[in-house]
Steps between C-alpha positions, in 0.01 A plus 500: 500500500599862457712676755269798452239353730752448781265251663690177584180333619388458142804286427406245765393176337578621148693271270706631211373199303134544588252571223339844502158331499392143577127427517385160621142367500345845527125547524387848396178591679332774703352416838253214479426546129574217254861496377594702195814292441611171654831313534712768334870416471774704329836666555668820380877487452762772551493755218201331339211693347210276595148546366172435682256481211132431448167644399287742697374355826744208505663605827818680386449799729383281786813286465712814508328617819601170660858528374549843657337404829178702473273195525549221759555148373232235523743224400851465362824688546674801346875541546690814403876448486450196722293680766145381562276803442250387764734335750427555868143596423610790282709668768789549256272609218612863497864397489431260212320774308822697496662222296312612189377811321156555353375705206123537493309530176444877517835565670347603836740792536425765761361789300618771738861377495757549225645196327815538710295512820295198395810288442673634813206417727581129558862591568396757759260259667706182503868594504742698713660676206578868528267741318772563242547127437123449471472764229807366318356148500160625381662695216690189395181292486326763287799508267489121466145520364576788265360785710812703572400864480142437613572476874292805595197428282171403662330180375219704342753685283646195322365238262350166598807314383727725704282446809544125459875542468500711817299229675762244400771732634316517833464120501878483459570745783610238755681303230291182521582192294134463405241741360135428425335691215121521467400551134801724423396567138133569567383828350824571313543558128705238309819708487494589870414141586796372298730742683374381837545137391861572407559664839369195687726263303800728551449515876461123517811430292729773630400505867382142544157607625227237474164629375158348557279657234121479504381575148281399208678718242617245242754732336677549832469133588675392182775763524605497867371194685754220555251255643133517592204327653156523340204502739154376403186600688303186410767258625600726793864436437803513275425352156842565347852598601807573291659744261243714315627395155454136596155559648390681184571185296275281713161388377395336827333582722280720275509791746877538452467531122206739538695725735824520301330541162223739613218268395158464662466178695229380260759500220741309723253219540340594832 
């Protein structure tokens, strides 16, 4: 982990060989309602851009809420860098959350803060760095996502694509080895989306950051995703896993072909 956090407690129990994400037998459900997904198993490797794919209502966002510790588990286990997210009844949950960064679909930046202040906020809250070091680190993160020179802009004064880049910079503030992205390309034009895709791949390759990407944007899937799972609402589980190019060549089950070739399910034989 980064020396920026200066919190040795987070290193306890961490293994340098541990996978960023290991999900075992997970049931995705809310309260006493019927499960949305059952017996979910997958891993995300270091530096891997991993896709969580599926149609509307299949449970992608609900799965993400479980992965980041917002929804308690009904069954199964989630490990982040070898640490059980819900060990000890969730008493270490806040510490585990600091092992990853999160970019929400709309960015979720604080509108009254500049981009520099948005990125600096986690460093102020969770580190013992001096004010000068906090600002220097925040500037560096903005530069890494192509926003050098925009430090004092408010979120309302920049484009949607720039807001998403700023949100990624904030997710990188504590230098995690894992970042979750919720529909990063949603609402962006093709050129801006392609630029954001390139940024994600660059950060993964150059910095070794693992990305868990929730998306249904096929252009992004085919250009940046190393490996993916495809969720299906009717089966309440994973119907396919692998590299997107390989999944696109499959004809079975019909849902996989329908998803990757943008065909109605009736044309896929369902």
